[in-house]
N, C-alpha and C positions, 0 to 999 in steps of 0.2 A: 715566542711572539713573533708573528710575520713582520717584516720591515715594510716601510711605505712603499718601497719600490715593487711590492705586489701589485700596486696600481699600474705598473708598466707591462703586465703580462701580455697584453695584446698589442703593444706598440711596435715591437722590433720587426715582426713580419707582416703585421695586418694594418698599422697606423698610416695615416696620411704624412706622418712625419718623414716618411721615405721620400718625399718630394719636396724636402725642405730646400735643397740646393737649388732647384729650379725656381722655386717661389721666392727665393731671397731677394734678386735684383729688384723685383716689383714691390717689396714690402712697404717701402716709404710712400711710394705712390699709392698703394692699397689703403695705408693708414690715412693718408689725406683724403682719399675719396670716401672712406668709411665716416670721417668726421663731417665731410660735407653732407652725406646722405643722413646721417643721424641728426644733424641740425635741420635738414630741410629734405624730407623723405621724397618730395616732388622735384628736387634739384635736377635740372637738365643735363645732358652729357657735357654741354658747353660749359655750365656752371662748375660742374665737377672738374672739368680740365682746368679751368681758371683756378679753382682751389688746389689744384695738384701742381700748379706752376707750369703747364704744359699747354700746348694747342690742342684743340679737339680733334685735329687729324690724327696727331699723335696718339692721343687716347683711343681713337677708333682702330688705330693700326694694332693696338695691343689687346683691345676687347672689341669684339665686332658688335656687340650690342649692350645695352643697359644689364639686361639678365646675365650675360657673360661676366660683367664687371661685378655685379653682386655676388655672383656665385663665386668668382676668384676671391672676394672679400671673405665670404663665408669659409671657404677652404683655408684661406691664410689664417683666420682664427683658430681653426682646428689645428693646423701645423704648429701654430705658435703656443697653444694649449699643451701639445705634446712636449714641445721643447721645454717649457715651464716645469712640467711634472718630472721630466728626466733630470733636469738641473737639480731639482729639490729632492731626489731619490737618495742623496748622500745622507739626509737626516736620519736619525736613529729612532725617532718616535714619530707617531702619526700626528700629534699635536704640534711638533716642530715642523713637520712637513707641511701642515695646513697653513701655519703662521708664515712660512716662508713663500708659499705660492700665492696667498691671498693679494698682496699688492700688485702682483703681475696680472692676476686674474681681473682685478679692478681695471687695471690699464686697457684690457681688451673690450671694455664696455661699448665703444662706438660700433666695433666690428660685429659683436653679438646683436647689438641692437638693430643692425641692418638685417642680420639673419631674421629677427623677428618681424620686421617690417613686410617681408614678402612669404606667405605661406607656401608658395611654389617651391621655393628653396628646399623646403622641408621634404619634397618629394623626390629630390635627387638623391640617387643610391648612395653615393659616396658620403654625402652629408648625413643621411640616415645611420649608415654604419659607424660614421665617427662619433654622432650623438649617442648612439646605443653603446659604443664602447666606453665612451666618458661616463655614461649613467652607470655602467658596471664597475668602473674605477671608484666612483663615489660611494657605490655600495661597499667595494673592497675597503675603502678609507673608513666607512662606519664599523666595520667589523674590527678593523685594526685599533680604532678608538675604544672599542668595547674590550679588546684584550688588555688595553692599558687602563681600564676602569675609568677611562675620561668620559665615556658615554654611557647613559643608563642602558642596561641589557634589555630592558622592555621596549626601548624605541625601535620600531621597525626600520630595518636597513634602507628599504625604499622610501620611507618617510624622511630619513636624513638626507638622502640624495635630493629628494624634491625640496626640502627645507633649504639646503644650501643653494641650489639652483635658484629658488625664489627670492633668497636674500641678495644674491649677486644681481639679479634683475632689478630689485627694489633699489639696491644700492647705485647701480648704473643710471638709473632714472633720477634719484634723488641728487646725484652729482650733475646730471646734465640740466636739472632744473635749478641748480644752485642751492640746493637745501642741505647739502652735505659735502664737506671738503674732503677731497681724494685721500689725503694723509690721514684723516680721521676714520675712513671707512674700514681699514682691515681690522682694527680693535674693535669696531662696533659689531661687525659681523661675528668675530671670534667671541665676543661677551654674549652676544645673543644666542650663539649656539651652546654654549657652556654654562652661562649663569643666568641668563635671561636678561630683560629690560628693567627689572626692579632696582630698587636701591642696593648698593653693594652691601653684602652681609645678610640680605633678605632672601636669598635664593631659595626658592622651593616653598615659602611661607604662603604663597598665593595658588598653591595647587588645589585644582578642583576636585572634590571629592563628591562621589554620588550618594544621596542620602537614601 
């Protein structure tokens, strides 16, 4: 059985994680800026600077434009995601790997919601490459879960990757809207993926069959 660290196959040489040391000094600032933008997508640079506890001039020295700031937030999210998966690669099963990374993935909600706000960011080649790599890593996770018989072999790997992505965005939105407690979110995602949302012990009984 391949270990979960197969998900890291592209990171060492091609991942944005190589820029981690450079990005680290601004991480707290980017977290604050992402929260401000997630709460108000139209927030001005002055409002963002205030939320970060700095002056607008200081913010402008670091990021020449709002677009530069949003790009930095998106790239920091990619860097952080790489760090999370690297730290979790010590786990010996794909399910344990997923359980370990889910709380950290949920904590990245504001940063990924900012990425979703601006379609132009998806045209940035670095971001496209990072998203594609992460999609491949989700597919690798799906295959590892099947090897452990934790995931039905009939489920297409691309569907699992899209389902995990959709669950994360739904979770981030529910948390932001006050409908879900962050501490409850990891177990809810895990349960949805592996046993569904029906009553416990009723898994699979509601499966649709074609007549």
